[in-house]
N, C-alpha and C positions, 0 to 999 in steps of 0.2 A: 415072597408073594408079590405078584405084580399088582400095581395100584393103577387105577384108572381115574384121571381127572374128570370132574363133573363136567358134563356137556353143558353148553350154554343154553339158556332157555330157548327152546325151539320156536316159541311164539314171538321172539324178538329178533329182528334183523340186526346182526352186528354192525352193519353200516349205519343203521338208524341210531344205534347207541352212540357211535362215534360222532355222527352228525349232531345229535342232541348235546353231547358234551362240548363240541366245538361252538354250538350256537349260543351257549350261556354268555360268553364275553360279548358276542354280537348283540344279544338282547340287552345286556346291561349298557352297552355303548348307545344303542338305539334309544334306550329309555332316558339316558342323560341328554341325548341330542333333543329329546322333546322337553324334558322336565326343566333343565337349566335355562334355556332361552325363554321358556314360557313363564317361569317364575320371575325371571329378571325383567321381562316386559310387563308383567302384571304389577310388580312393585313400582316401576316407573309410571305406568299408566294410571295407577290408582292416585298418585300424587299429582299428576298432570290434571286428572279429572277434578281434583279437589282444589286446583289452582295453587298448589303449594310450590315453593321455590326450593330447588335442589342446592345444597350448600356449595357443590363443586362447579356449578355452571358459571357463575360470574368470575371467579378467580381464574379458571382456565381461559375464558374468553378475554379477560383483561390482559392476562399474560401474552396471549397471542397477539392482541392488539398492540401491546407494548413493543413488539419486535417488528412492527410493520415498516417495510421499506418499499420504494417503488419497484425495484427489480423482483422482490419477493411477491409482491401483489401480482405482478405479471405472471409469475410462475404459478401461483395459486389460481389465478384465473384460468390458466390453461389446464392445470390439473383438474379442476372442478368440472371442466368440459368433458373429461373422460368418463364421468358418471352421469352425464346429462341425457336429455331425451333424444339425442342423436347417436352418440357413440355406442351406448349400451344396446339399444334395440338393433342397430345396424350389425354390431359384432355378434349378437346372439343369433340374428336371422341368417347371417352368412354362415356361421358355424353349424346352425341346424340344418341348413340346406346341404352343406358339404357332408355332414354326418348321415343325412337321409339318403343322399345319392350313393354313398359308400355302403349302404345296407345297414348302418347303425341306427335303426329307427327308434329303438328304446332310448339311446342316448340323445338323439334329436328331440324326442318327446320330453325327456327330463329337462333339457335346456330350455326349450320353448315354454314349457309349463312353468318352470321356475321364474323366468324373467317376466313373462306376461302376467302371471298370477301375482307376482310381487308388485307390479305396477298397479293392477287393479285393487289389490289389498291396501296399498298405500293411499289411494284415492279415497277409499271408504274410511280408513283410519283418520285421515286428516279431517274429513267431514264430521266424524264423530267427535273428536277431541277439540277441534277448532282452536288450537293454541296459537296465539300471536307470535310473530317473529321476534327475535331479541331486539331491544332498542338501546343497547349500550352505546352505540355510535351509529353514524350513518353508514348504511350498507355499502359495500364496495361493489356489489352486483345487484340487479333489480330482480326481486322476487315478489309475486303477488299471491301465492297460495298460503295455506297455513304451514305451521312449522313442525308438528308432531304427528308421526315420526318422520325423519328425514327421508325424502324420496331418493336422493342420490345415494344415501347409505344403504337403503333397501335394494336399490337396483344394482349396485356394485357387489353387495354381498350375495345376492341371488345369482349373478353371473359367476362370481369367483367360487362360491360354494358348489354350484352345480358342476363346474369344470373340475373342481377337486374330486367330487364323487365320480365323475367319468374317468378321471386319470388314476384313481386310487389303486386299481389293479395293474398298473403299468409301471415302467421305470421312471415315469414323469411324475410320480406321486408327490415327492417332497418338493420338487421344483414348482408344481402347481400350488402347493400350500404356501411356500415362501413368496411367490409372485402374487398370489391372490391376497395374501396378508399385507404386502406393501401397497397393492393397489387400493384396497378398501380403506386402509388407514390413511393413505395420502389424500384420497378424495374426502374422507371424513374430516380430516384436519383442515382442508381447504374450505369446507363449508363453515367451520367455526371461525377460521381466520377472516373470511369475508364478512362475517358478522350476521349471516342469514340462519344460523342454527345454533341452538344450545348443544353442549355436549350430551345432555340427556336425550335430545332428538336423535343424535347420531347413534348412541348406544341402543336405543329403542329400535331404530331402523335395522341395525345389524342383528339384534335378537329375533325380531319378527321374521326376517329373511332366512335365518338359519332354521327356525321352526318350520317355515313354509317349504323350504327345499327338503327337509326331512320328511314332511307330510307327502310331498310329491313322490319321493323315492319309495316310501313305504306303500303308498296307494298302488303305484305301478307295479311294485313287486307282488302285491296281493292279486292284482288283476292278471298278471302273468301266471302266477301259481294256479288261479282258478281256471284260466285257459288251458294250461297244461293238464289238469285233472280232467277237464271236460274232454279234451282230445284223447286222453288215455282211456276214458270210459267209453268214448265212441269206438275206438279201435277194439277194445275188449268185447263190446256188444257185437260188432261186425264179425269178429272171430268166432263168437259163440253161435251166430246165425249160420255160418257156413260149415260149422262142425257137424259131422254126420251123427 
């Protein structure tokens, strides 16, 4: 006797079932991208707000100060400029313009929103926490603003993370990850070496920027999904109107 396999549920699109199954890892990854940096920043921010001292701040900074040499100081001064108020905005602006002119408007928007937003967010957070700069030794560069979180750490991570997001679906994925990691770590270490930031400032800056870039990507994806649904409904409405 011939047997018949049960037909799939006619009310469920097989493509949707496949999409749902593939979306689970993506949702888990997205949740971690929000949760991990958020919790990390909250832990750091809570202690900073209570003016507590992190046990690792002083040892790390004193070790870096112990390896100070004139040539290394010159290198660190040059490296720290790569995360400053000139290089990051200029690089982000040029990249965004190039992407926009090539038709990649979503990519340009992600990059611009990530970098500009991180700068504004850093200004607000510094004003809220008002943490003084380290005073373990005389700073090797002049800084007048507050310390927490590091603006250089936030700017470099926003730039690097957004570029990794844009390159993730291409063959440049891992190259962008490695290059971005070297970039943000180098600038972060330079801020500690020069005596103007605690390690906790740098870690907080990285955490906030990862969280901010994740927010930008998710918000834009939601906006695009809403626009697509709106366009589909408009097309369906027009087709119904012309149907006899």
